[in-house]
LOLUM-785927 format. One record per residue (C-alpha): residue in three letters; z, y, x; residue number from 0. Coordinates in nm, 4 decimals. Layout:
LOLUM-785927
@r: ALA&up: Z&north: Y&east: X&k: NUM
...
END
This chain:
LOLUM-785927
@r: MET&up: 12.5229&north: 7.6339&east: 14.5864&k: 0
@r: GLU&up: 12.3762&north: 7.9806&east: 14.6046&k: 1
@r: ILE&up: 12.0054&north: 8.0319&east: 14.6804&k: 2
@r: VAL&up: 11.9593&north: 8.3350&east: 14.9041&k: 3
@r: THR&up: 11.5821&north: 8.3478&east: 14.9541&k: 4
@r: ALA&up: 11.2679&north: 8.1472&east: 15.0218&k: 5
@r: VAL&up: 11.1829&north: 8.1061&east: 15.3924&k: 6
@r: ALA&up: 10.8961&north: 7.9651&east: 15.5982&k: 7
@r: PHE&up: 10.9364&north: 7.6554&east: 15.8091&k: 8
@r: PRO&up: 10.9049&north: 7.8413&east: 16.1447&k: 9
@r: GLU&up: 11.2200&north: 8.0385&east: 16.0599&k: 10
@r: VAL&up: 11.4045&north: 7.7133&east: 15.9803&k: 11
@r: HIS&up: 11.2775&north: 7.5522&east: 16.3001&k: 12
@r: ASP&up: 11.3812&north: 7.8525&east: 16.5134&k: 13
@r: ALA&up: 11.7243&north: 7.8640&east: 16.3527&k: 14
@r: TYR&up: 11.7743&north: 7.4954&east: 16.4291&k: 15
@r: LEU&up: 11.6719&north: 7.5233&east: 16.7935&k: 16
@r: ARG&up: 11.8853&north: 7.8331&east: 16.8435&k: 17
@r: ASP&up: 12.2022&north: 7.6333&east: 16.7693&k: 18
@r: HIS&up: 12.0832&north: 7.2868&east: 16.8657&k: 19
@r: PRO&up: 11.8612&north: 7.2981&east: 17.1750&k: 20
@r: VAL&up: 11.6817&north: 6.9714&east: 17.2384&k: 21
@r: GLU&up: 11.7314&north: 7.0048&east: 17.6149&k: 22
@r: ARG&up: 12.1083&north: 7.0595&east: 17.5945&k: 23
@r: ALA&up: 12.2667&north: 6.8504&east: 17.8677&k: 24
@r: HIS&up: 12.5307&north: 6.6233&east: 17.7279&k: 25
@r: GLU&up: 12.5465&north: 6.2449&east: 17.6922&k: 26
@r: ALA&up: 12.5373&north: 6.2390&east: 17.3112&k: 27
@r: ASN&up: 12.2686&north: 6.5007&east: 17.2470&k: 28
@r: SER&up: 12.0883&north: 6.3932&east: 16.9346&k: 29
@r: ASN&up: 11.9237&north: 6.7274&east: 16.8686&k: 30
@r: MET&up: 11.5776&north: 6.5810&east: 16.9159&k: 31
@r: TYR&up: 11.6414&north: 6.3555&east: 16.6152&k: 32
@r: GLY&up: 11.7493&north: 6.6511&east: 16.4045&k: 33
@r: GLU&up: 11.4317&north: 6.8374&east: 16.4987&k: 34
@r: GLU&up: 11.2257&north: 6.5326&east: 16.3975&k: 35
@r: ASN&up: 11.4049&north: 6.5198&east: 16.0654&k: 36
@r: LEU&up: 11.3161&north: 6.8814&east: 15.9982&k: 37
@r: GLU&up: 10.9508&north: 6.8049&east: 16.0677&k: 38
@r: ARG&up: 10.9647&north: 6.5033&east: 15.8341&k: 39
@r: ALA&up: 11.1372&north: 6.7147&east: 15.5667&k: 40
@r: ASP&up: 10.8739&north: 6.9835&east: 15.5788&k: 41
@r: ARG&up: 10.6532&north: 6.7408&east: 15.3849&k: 42
@r: ILE&up: 10.8891&north: 6.7484&east: 15.0828&k: 43
@r: PRO&up: 10.7374&north: 6.9606&east: 14.8012&k: 44
@r: GLY&up: 10.9187&north: 7.2772&east: 14.6993&k: 45
@r: GLY&up: 10.9321&north: 7.4804&east: 15.0192&k: 46
@r: TRP&up: 11.2303&north: 7.5903&east: 15.2259&k: 47
@r: TRP&up: 11.5245&north: 7.7983&east: 15.1043&k: 48
@r: ARG&up: 11.8108&north: 7.9763&east: 15.2784&k: 49
@r: ILE&up: 12.1260&north: 7.8839&east: 15.0886&k: 50
@r: ARG&up: 12.5035&north: 7.9275&east: 15.0920&k: 51
@r: LEU&up: 12.7323&north: 7.6384&east: 15.0311&k: 52
@r: SER&up: 13.0959&north: 7.5906&east: 14.9228&k: 53
@r: ARG&up: 13.3322&north: 7.3089&east: 15.0128&k: 54
@r: ALA&up: 13.2431&north: 7.1355&east: 14.6834&k: 55
@r: ASP&up: 12.8742&north: 7.1490&east: 14.7709&k: 56
@r: VAL&up: 12.9295&north: 7.0094&east: 15.1187&k: 57
@r: LEU&up: 13.1542&north: 6.7290&east: 14.9914&k: 58
@r: ASN&up: 12.8685&north: 6.6146&east: 14.7685&k: 59
@r: VAL&up: 12.6017&north: 6.6029&east: 15.0423&k: 60
@r: VAL&up: 12.4665&north: 6.2484&east: 15.0722&k: 61
@r: LEU&up: 12.4703&north: 6.1112&east: 15.4267&k: 62
@r: PRO&up: 12.2241&north: 5.8456&east: 15.5511&k: 63
@r: TRP&up: 12.3124&north: 5.5325&east: 15.7461&k: 64
@r: HIS&up: 12.5081&north: 5.6162&east: 16.0593&k: 65
@r: LEU&up: 12.6232&north: 5.3467&east: 16.3058&k: 66
@r: SER&up: 12.8689&north: 5.5798&east: 16.4796&k: 67
@r: GLU&up: 12.6701&north: 5.6525&east: 16.7956&k: 68
@r: GLY&up: 12.6729&north: 5.2898&east: 16.9158&k: 69
@r: GLY&up: 13.0272&north: 5.2323&east: 16.7965&k: 70
@r: GLU&up: 13.1543&north: 4.9121&east: 16.6417&k: 71
@r: LEU&up: 13.2063&north: 5.0336&east: 16.2847&k: 72
@r: GLU&up: 12.9531&north: 5.2036&east: 16.0597&k: 73
@r: MET&up: 13.0524&north: 5.5511&east: 15.9570&k: 74
@r: VAL&up: 12.8030&north: 5.5404&east: 15.6738&k: 75
@r: PRO&up: 12.6482&north: 5.2194&east: 15.5279&k: 76
@r: ARG&up: 12.2742&north: 5.1920&east: 15.4595&k: 77
@r: SER&up: 12.3346&north: 5.2753&east: 15.0906&k: 78
@r: GLY&up: 12.4770&north: 5.6152&east: 15.1961&k: 79
@r: LEU&up: 12.8036&north: 5.8005&east: 15.1319&k: 80
@r: THR&up: 12.8858&north: 6.1545&east: 15.0399&k: 81
@r: VAL&up: 13.0626&north: 6.3717&east: 15.2946&k: 82
@r: ALA&up: 13.3797&north: 6.3295&east: 15.0909&k: 83
@r: GLU&up: 13.3527&north: 5.9492&east: 15.1037&k: 84
@r: ALA&up: 13.2716&north: 5.9380&east: 15.4749&k: 85
@r: ALA&up: 13.5643&north: 6.1700&east: 15.5552&k: 86
@r: GLU&up: 13.7955&north: 5.9426&east: 15.3575&k: 87
@r: ARG&up: 13.6577&north: 5.6425&east: 15.5531&k: 88
@r: VAL&up: 13.7392&north: 5.8133&east: 15.8801&k: 89
@r: ARG&up: 14.0867&north: 5.9140&east: 15.7557&k: 90
@r: LEU&up: 14.1669&north: 5.5639&east: 15.6357&k: 91
@r: GLY&up: 14.0308&north: 5.4072&east: 15.9538&k: 92
@r: GLY&up: 14.2732&north: 5.6123&east: 16.1627&k: 93
@r: ALA&up: 14.3277&north: 5.5100&east: 16.5247&k: 94
@r: ALA&up: 14.1380&north: 5.1812&east: 16.4809&k: 95
@r: TRP&up: 13.8204&north: 5.3681&east: 16.3673&k: 96
@r: THR&up: 13.8610&north: 5.6179&east: 16.6512&k: 97
@r: ALA&up: 13.8997&north: 5.3422&east: 16.9123&k: 98
@r: ALA&up: 13.5985&north: 5.1502&east: 16.7775&k: 99
@r: ASN&up: 13.3764&north: 5.4605&east: 16.7666&k: 100
@r: PRO&up: 13.4584&north: 5.6702&east: 17.0783&k: 101
@r: VAL&up: 13.1397&north: 5.8862&east: 17.0813&k: 102
@r: CYS&up: 13.1599&north: 5.9793&east: 16.7156&k: 103
@r: ALA&up: 13.5326&north: 6.0381&east: 16.7374&k: 104
@r: ALA&up: 13.4778&north: 6.2730&east: 17.0356&k: 105
@r: LYS&up: 13.2084&north: 6.4666&east: 16.8427&k: 106
@r: LEU&up: 13.4471&north: 6.5053&east: 16.5446&k: 107
@r: ARG&up: 13.7238&north: 6.6330&east: 16.7743&k: 108
@r: LEU&up: 13.4927&north: 6.8730&east: 16.9498&k: 109
@r: LEU&up: 13.3445&north: 7.0164&east: 16.6302&k: 110
@r: ARG&up: 13.6664&north: 7.0656&east: 16.4272&k: 111
@r: TRP&up: 13.7135&north: 7.4168&east: 16.5522&k: 112
@r: ALA&up: 13.3529&north: 7.4955&east: 16.6389&k: 113
@r: PRO&up: 13.2004&north: 7.8040&east: 16.4758&k: 114
@r: PHE&up: 13.0220&north: 7.7448&east: 16.1472&k: 115
@r: THR&up: 12.6528&north: 7.7025&east: 16.2036&k: 116
@r: PRO&up: 12.3855&north: 7.6450&east: 15.9369&k: 117
@r: LEU&up: 12.3467&north: 7.3035&east: 15.7786&k: 118
@r: PHE&up: 12.0025&north: 7.1512&east: 15.7126&k: 119
@r: LEU&up: 11.9554&north: 6.9672&east: 15.3840&k: 120
@r: SER&up: 11.6857&north: 6.8370&east: 15.1552&k: 121
@r: THR&up: 11.6630&north: 6.7528&east: 14.7852&k: 122
@r: ALA&up: 11.5141&north: 6.4080&east: 14.8608&k: 123
@r: PRO&up: 11.5420&north: 6.1571&east: 15.1458&k: 124
@r: VAL&up: 11.2971&north: 6.1941&east: 15.4373&k: 125
@r: ASP&up: 11.0614&north: 5.9103&east: 15.5366&k: 126
@r: HIS&up: 11.2814&north: 5.7365&east: 15.7957&k: 127
@r: SER&up: 11.4504&north: 5.3962&east: 15.8041&k: 128
@r: ASP&up: 11.7996&north: 5.5560&east: 15.8100&k: 129
@r: TYR&up: 11.7239&north: 5.6945&east: 15.4620&k: 130
@r: GLY&up: 11.5304&north: 5.4000&east: 15.3189&k: 131
@r: ASP&up: 11.8148&north: 5.2287&east: 15.1406&k: 132
@r: LEU&up: 11.9991&north: 5.5356&east: 15.0093&k: 133
@r: ALA&up: 12.1296&north: 5.4671&east: 14.6585&k: 134
@r: VAL&up: 12.1065&north: 5.8410&east: 14.5708&k: 135
@r: ARG&up: 11.7440&north: 5.9620&east: 14.5825&k: 136
@r: SER&up: 11.7897&north: 6.3301&east: 14.4850&k: 137
@r: GLY&up: 12.0524&north: 6.6015&east: 14.5237&k: 138
@r: LEU&up: 12.1793&north: 6.7480&east: 14.8483&k: 139
@r: ILE&up: 12.0675&north: 6.5065&east: 15.1214&k: 140
@r: HIS&up: 12.1625&north: 6.5429&east: 15.4891&k: 141
@r: LEU&up: 11.8950&north: 6.6341&east: 15.7468&k: 142
@r: ASP&up: 12.1268&north: 6.7652&east: 16.0216&k: 143
@r: GLY&up: 12.4945&north: 6.8426&east: 16.0402&k: 144
@r: LEU&up: 12.6708&north: 6.5068&east: 15.9685&k: 145
@r: HIS&up: 12.9343&north: 6.5423&east: 16.2391&k: 146
@r: ARG&up: 12.9869&north: 6.9141&east: 16.1699&k: 147
@r: MET&up: 13.0390&north: 6.8654&east: 15.7974&k: 148
@r: LEU&up: 13.2827&north: 6.5791&east: 15.8524&k: 149
@r: ALA&up: 13.4721&north: 6.7574&east: 16.1290&k: 150
@r: TRP&up: 13.5099&north: 7.0773&east: 15.9247&k: 151
@r: GLU&up: 13.6343&north: 6.8776&east: 15.6239&k: 152
@r: LEU&up: 13.8765&north: 6.6710&east: 15.8341&k: 153
@r: ALA&up: 14.0142&north: 6.9919&east: 15.9800&k: 154
@r: GLY&up: 14.0482&north: 7.1479&east: 15.6312&k: 155
@r: ARG&up: 13.8086&north: 7.4360&east: 15.7244&k: 156
@r: LEU&up: 13.5362&north: 7.4154&east: 15.4587&k: 157
@r: PRO&up: 13.5334&north: 7.7380&east: 15.2528&k: 158
@r: GLU&up: 13.6089&north: 7.7064&east: 14.8812&k: 159
@r: ARG&up: 13.3524&north: 7.9780&east: 14.7950&k: 160
@r: ALA&up: 12.9791&north: 7.9612&east: 14.8825&k: 161
@r: LEU&up: 13.0070&north: 8.1115&east: 15.2320&k: 162
@r: LEU&up: 12.8582&north: 7.8434&east: 15.4571&k: 163
@r: ASP&up: 12.4974&north: 7.9033&east: 15.5529&k: 164
@r: GLY&up: 12.2271&north: 7.6432&east: 15.5296&k: 165
@r: TYR&up: 11.8622&north: 7.5649&east: 15.4782&k: 166
@r: LEU&up: 11.7316&north: 7.3434&east: 15.2007&k: 167
@r: VAL&up: 11.3885&north: 7.1956&east: 15.1558&k: 168
@r: GLY&up: 11.2593&north: 7.0808&east: 14.8200&k: 169
@r: ASP&up: 11.2944&north: 7.1806&east: 14.4608&k: 170
@r: PRO&up: 11.6201&north: 7.3756&east: 14.4337&k: 171
@r: GLU&up: 11.6400&north: 7.3020&east: 14.0616&k: 172
@r: VAL&up: 11.7405&north: 6.9491&east: 14.1547&k: 173
@r: VAL&up: 12.0805&north: 7.0843&east: 14.2632&k: 174
@r: ALA&up: 12.1136&north: 7.4447&east: 14.1473&k: 175
@r: GLY&up: 11.9175&north: 7.4963&east: 13.8297&k: 176
@r: PRO&up: 11.6175&north: 7.7305&east: 13.8081&k: 177
@r: ALA&up: 11.5264&north: 7.9375&east: 14.1123&k: 178
@r: PRO&up: 11.5660&north: 8.3123&east: 14.0893&k: 179
@r: ALA&up: 11.2696&north: 8.4875&east: 13.9159&k: 180
@r: GLY&up: 10.9752&north: 8.5498&east: 14.1392&k: 181
@r: ARG&up: 11.0729&north: 8.2875&east: 14.4006&k: 182
@r: THR&up: 10.8136&north: 8.0140&east: 14.4489&k: 183
@r: GLY&up: 10.9481&north: 7.8386&east: 14.7587&k: 184
@r: ARG&up: 10.6599&north: 7.9707&east: 14.9690&k: 185
@r: THR&up: 10.6303&north: 8.2922&east: 15.1660&k: 186
@r: GLU&up: 10.3174&north: 8.5084&east: 15.1991&k: 187
@r: ASP&up: 10.2320&north: 8.3655&east: 15.5412&k: 188
@r: GLU&up: 10.2034&north: 8.0107&east: 15.4117&k: 189
@r: SER&up: 9.9071&north: 7.8545&east: 15.2476&k: 190
@r: ALA&up: 9.9535&north: 7.7072&east: 14.9007&k: 191
END
């Protein structure tokens, strides 16, 4: 993971809504939940960071419980899975998993060739029941982008080098070592 710069929450919020409008008209629009996650995550100490991710980084992102959009089979159990583990679960499930989870399967098909858009991550779980039983409590934790990360991995599109944009909230030392000199995680327009 490469840390690009510290950013303020309004920039993160605007970036999210630019690509994920809450009012988008489609039956499986869950953008309002992503926006709520960002607001919950803003309480995590350490500030917000613009980052770049490689395939290895993305594969290690911890995903929270996901019941597959009302499907019959969990994509991610309450204890969580990494993107790599969840992708393997979908691969191994094959046609049976796809048939049992039509909404999730449709999202994965749709997003396979979608343009790369920023991912939203934290260094700790947010205060929400989907994250309450995660076995991993620090590292790269999903806030928004579950279906995108999985679809891009399943399509073999994740870049090997740190080229994928994202936003991270929390202490970046948890995943990347010390922050660059002079970076505090806060910008001048934020109060301490």
